[in-house]
C-alpha positions in Angstrom: 0.0 0.0 0.1 2.9 2.3 0.5 3.9 1.9 -3.2 3.8 4.8 -5.3 2.8 2.8 -8.3 -0.3 0.9 -6.6 -3.0 3.4 -7.9 -1.6 3.9 -11.5 -3.8 6.6 -13.2 -2.2 5.4 -16.7 -1.0 2.2 -18.1 0.3 1.9 -21.2 0.2 -1.5 -23.5 3.1 -2.9 -25.7 4.8 -0.7 -28.1 4.2 -1.4 -32.0 5.4 -0.1 -35.2 3.1 1.6 -38.2 3.9 2.7 -41.8 6.5 4.6 -42.5 4.3 7.4 -44.1 2.0 7.3 -41.3 5.0 7.9 -38.6 5.6 11.1 -40.8 2.4 12.3 -40.7 2.3 11.8 -36.8 5.5 13.6 -36.7 4.2 16.6 -38.6 0.9 16.9 -36.7 2.3 16.8 -33.6 4.9 19.4 -34.7 1.6 21.7 -35.9 -0.1 21.1 -32.3 3.3 22.3 -30.7 3.6 19.0 -29.0 7.0 17.0 -28.4 8.3 14.8 -31.6 9.7 12.3 -29.0 6.7 9.5 -29.0 5.8 6.2 -28.7 3.1 4.3 -30.4 1.1 1.6 -28.2 -1.3 -1.2 -28.7 -3.6 -0.4 -25.8 -3.7 2.3 -22.9 -5.8 1.9 -19.6 -6.8 5.3 -18.3 -9.1 5.4 -15.1 -9.9 1.5 -15.5 -11.4 2.2 -19.1 -9.1 0.3 -21.8 -8.9 1.9 -25.0 -7.3 -0.4 -27.7 -6.6 -0.5 -31.6 -9.7 -0.6 -33.8 -12.2 0.8 -30.9 -14.7 3.3 -31.9 -14.5 6.6 -30.3 -17.6 9.3 -30.3 -15.7 12.5 -31.0 -18.6 15.1 -31.3 -22.2 15.3 -30.2 -23.9 14.5 -33.6 -22.7 11.4 -32.9 -19.6 11.4 -35.2 -17.6 8.2 -34.7 -13.8 7.6 -35.3 -11.8 4.5 -35.2 -8.5 4.4 -33.4 -5.8 3.8 -35.6 -2.9 4.0 -33.0 -2.3 5.3 -29.8 0.5 8.1 -29.0 2.2 8.3 -25.8 3.9 11.4 -25.1 5.4 11.4 -21.9 2.4 10.3 -19.9 -0.3 12.3 -22.0 -2.5 10.0 -24.6 -3.3 10.9 -28.2 -5.3 8.9 -30.5 -4.7 8.7 -34.3 -8.2 8.5 -35.7 -9.8 7.7 -39.2 -13.0 9.2 -39.4 -16.6 7.8 -40.1 -19.6 9.4 -41.4 -23.0 8.8 -39.5 -25.6 7.4 -42.1 -28.7 6.5 -40.0 -29.9 5.7 -36.7 -31.7 2.2 -37.3 -34.6 1.9 -34.8 -35.4 -1.7 -35.4 -31.5 -2.5 -34.5 -31.3 0.0 -32.1 -27.9 1.1 -33.7 -26.0 3.5 -36.0 -25.2 2.9 -39.7 -21.7 4.0 -40.3 -19.5 4.2 -43.3 -15.5 5.3 -43.6 -15.3 9.0 -45.1 -11.8 8.5 -46.6 -10.5 12.0 -44.8 -7.2 12.1 -43.6 -6.3 10.9 -40.3 -6.9 13.1 -37.4 -4.9 13.2 -34.0 -6.8 13.9 -31.0 -6.1 14.6 -27.3 -7.5 12.0 -24.8 -9.2 15.1 -23.0 -10.8 16.6 -26.0 -12.9 13.5 -26.7 -16.5 13.9 -26.3 -17.4 10.9 -24.6 -14.7 8.7 -22.8 -16.2 5.2 -23.3 -15.1 3.0 -26.2 -17.5 1.4 -28.6 -17.3 -1.9 -31.1 -17.4 -1.8 -34.8 -19.3 -4.4 -36.7 -19.2 -4.9 -40.5 -22.4 -4.8 -42.0 -22.8 -5.4 -45.8 -20.5 -2.7 -47.4 -21.0 -0.3 -44.2 -20.5 -1.0 -41.0 -22.7 -0.8 -37.4 -22.1 0.6 -33.9 -24.2 -0.6 -31.2 -24.1 1.9 -28.3 -23.6 0.2 -24.7 -24.9 3.7 -23.3 -26.9 6.8 -24.3 -25.1 8.7 -26.9 
């Protein structure tokens, strides 16, 4: 109980590598955000008991707008997400889920504190699009 690492606020998972072009994109974007260019890429991170991992979806705005985690960026002890963006097509009442599709726009880097809702969601393939089944009210 006297350990300083007993109640860890953030725990980062194993590091991984990405394509050189993505790494360059992250480097340039961090430069425009005035962040340190000394970063690590992780497969998962756990913050306040919630685990975020590659391929999870996050709600980034109240519309709702969904984005998929492509990689997790660690700068010192701060969390950033490299996200690919999706368009919300419609809400399917009979399935209680959202129908979404990839919008093809460039990646976006978002700081952990700038996310609208901190609960990750799962992405399901449905025909040529995807489904998001909320586990909580959005």
